[in-house]
N, C-alpha and C positions, 0 to 999 in steps of 0.2 A: 695217417702216420703209423708206421709199424711200432709195435710195443714189445717189451721184454720184461721178464720178472726181475725185480730188484732183490738180489741175493736169493734166498729161499723163503722170502717173506710172504709170498702169495700176492704181493702188491705188484701190479704191472704199470710201467711207465713208458714214455716214448723212447724209441731206440736211439734218438739223438736228443741231447739235452741242450740247455742254454747256460753258458758261463757268465756270471754277472760281473766279474772283476773289472773289465774295461769301463764299466759305467760309474766307477767310484774312485778311481785313482786320480792323480793330480791333473791329468789332461782329460778329465771326464767330460762328456757332453752335457748339454742342458738337461735338467730333470725331465722336462716334457718329452724330449727325444728318447730318453731311456725308457720311459713308461710306454711310449709308442712301440719300442723294440720288444718289450715284454708282452704287450698286448698282441702284437703280430705273431710272436712265438706261440702264444696260446691259441690264436686263430688257426695256426698251422698244425695244431695237435701236440705241441711240445708240452709235456707234463712233468719234466724233471728240470729243476733250476738249481744250479750250484752257486753258493755264495760263501762268505766267511765274515767273522767279526772284524778281521783285519783288512777287508777290502774297503779302504778309506784313504784319506790323505795323510793322517797322522793320528796320534792318540786322542786328540781333542775331537776327532771326526769318527771315532770308533763306531762300528755297527751301521755305517752309512748305507752300505749295500743291502743289508737285511731290511732296514727301514724302507728303502726304495722299493724293494721287491714286494714288501707287504702293502705299500701304498698302491702299487700297480695291480696287485691281485684284488684288493678291496674296491678299486675303481673300475674293474673289468666288468663288462655287461653280461658275459657268459658264465658258464658253470666252471668253478675252480675247485670243486670238491675232490677231484682226482689229482690235483697238482701236488707234487712232492718237492719241498724245498730242503735241500741239503746244505747245512752250514758247517763251519769249522771254527775251532777255538784253540788257542795256545800260541799264536804268534802276536808279537807286539809291533807297534809302528812308531817308535820314538823319533821325532823330527823327520818322519817320512821314511826312515830306514826300516829294516826288518830284524827282529830278534825273537827269541823263544822264551816262553815262561810256562813250564808245565807243572808249576806248583799246584797242589790240590786247592789251596786257597784261591789262587787266581782262576783256575778252571771252574770252580764252583760259582765264582762271581760272574765270569763271562757267560756261563751257561744261563744263569738267571737273566742277564742283560740281553742275550740273544733271544731267549723266550719272550721277553717283553718287546723287543724290537720287531719280532715276527708276529706280533699281535697279542700275545699273552692269553689267548683263549683256548688253545689246544697244544698238545705236546709238540716240540720241535720234531719234524718228520724224521730227519737224519742229522745227527750231530757227529762230526768227525774230529778227532784229535789231530790237529794240523801238522805237527811234526814233533817227534820225541825230543824231550829236553834231557840231555845227558846228566843233569844234576838230580834227576829223579828217576826212580825205576818206573817201568811201564805200569806196574801194579799200583804204585803210589799215585800216579797221575790219573789213571783210568778209574780209580775208586770213585772219583768225583762224578764221572759219567754214569757209573753203576748206581750211585745214590740218586742221580737225577732221573734215571729210568724208573727206579723204584718209587720216586716221588711224583711221577707223572709229568715231568718236564721234558723228557725225551722219549720218542717212540723207538727209533733204531739208532745204532751206533756204528760208526765206521772209523777208519784210521787213514792217515796220509803220510807219505814219505817214510814208510815202514819197510823193513826187511822181513823175510819169511819168519825168522826167529822172533822178531818183535811182534809180528801178527799173532803168532802162536801164544806169546806171553799175554797179549791183549785178550785173546779168546779165553784165557784162563780166568779173566776178571769179569768180562761182560760179553754177551753175544755180539759178534762183529758181522756186519752184512756187506761192507764195501771197503775197498782200498783205493786210494787216490795217489798215484805216483806219476812222475814225469815219464812220458812215452810218446815217441813219434818215429817216423822212418829214420831220423838222425840220432835219436836218443833211445838206445836199445837195452838199457840197463835191466828193465823188468824181464827181458828174455834171458839175460846172462845170470842174474841173481836168483832166478827161480820164482819170483813173485807172481808173474803172469801165469805160469804153469800151476802154481799153488792155488791161485784164485779160480782158475778153470776147473781144477780137480775138486775144490771144496765148495764150488757154487757161490763164490763171493763176486759181487759186481766189481769190475775194475774200471775206474774212472781216470782216463789218461789226461793229465794236465799238460799244457803247452803242446797241443797236438800238431801244430804247424811248425814246431821247432824253434820257437822264440820270435820276438818282434822283428828282428832284422831279416831272418829267413822268410818269415811270413810275408813280408813286403816284396820278396824277390823270388817267390815260388815259380812264377811264370818264366824265370830265367833258367830253370832246370829243364833241359831239352826233353828228357824222357817223360817227365810229368806233364810238361806243356803239350807234347805230341799226343799223349794219351787223352788229355782233356779235350784237345781239338777233335780227335777221332770220335769221341763219344758225345761231343757237343755239350760239355759241362765245364765247370770251373776247375782250376787246379786244386782248389780247396776241397771240392767234391772227391777228387782222386785220392787225396791224402786221407780224408775221412773214410772212404771206402776201403783203403788199405788197412786202416786201423780196425775197422769192423770185421775184416776178414781174418785177423790174427787170433781171435778167440771169441766164443759165444758170450763170454763174460764181459766183454768190452762195451762200454756205453760212453761214446765221445761227448764232451761238454765244451764245444768251441765257444769262445767268448764272442760277444757282439755288442757294438755300440751304435750300429746303424740298422735300420729295417732291412736293407738289401742284404746285409751279412747274414742275418738269421734266416731270411728266405732262402739264401743260397745253401746254408748249412743243412736246413731241413730237407732240401731236395736230395741230399747225399744218400738217403735211405733207398733211393731208386737206382743207385749206381753199383754195378757188380763188376768185379775184376776177375779175369781168368788166372789160372796158375802161372801162365806165361807172363801175363801183365804184372802180376805181383813180383815175379822174379826180375822183371825189367826195372821196377821201382827199387827193389833191393839192391840191384847192381849200381843204380844211379845214386843211391844214398849211402 
């Protein structure tokens, strides 16, 4: 597995990560299957796993995905010392819906709960503020993260769903090493708002969420002729083509495709071997 530096930390992780979200929502697979997926990812050299306190069914199920990942890591027979788990906090799941709570009190509490859910024996590798809450300033919210870094509960801090200006405000409070925003061939906002360019310029890792363009498009990628033809010509999956497109957009990009089946993470991991020419990239751009 190819590796790349996480921000400017000196820590190197796999160039393709694993997104844990599909393993913990309402239609989640059996726990044993999810653990097999995580173990297979580790076998393949994946050392970056993305999760969140809100990857669960509802508030009563909070931190489900973090606990699942910890269980998988502790039951794995190989070396997990280089595995980086990046979690997030600040979103709520009332009755299965989504909401924001960036209050310092809530963030302090959920950081402690995430620390415990992930084992409670070492700092959270990466903690990301999941989405800014307009009821609080960035400084008010991220003060909690800075306190947790100083207290040894968090190693590195990132942000998610942030604009360039918000990232700059966050960096005034605490060192930021990563940004996680929506990005795919169909969702180009990070190109338009300058976030991707800023991350590339500043050496921040960019983690694109929803890399396949959402669940409906994900299921129908093979119906897009340009992508399907490229996949066929290279003997790879349509998902490999999209991940290769993402990786080509900036050296800062680290895709974190979700998986709930062993075959899915095996396919995603293979994407490090797929290269696209400038002409092929333009073909995808025209089609999307």
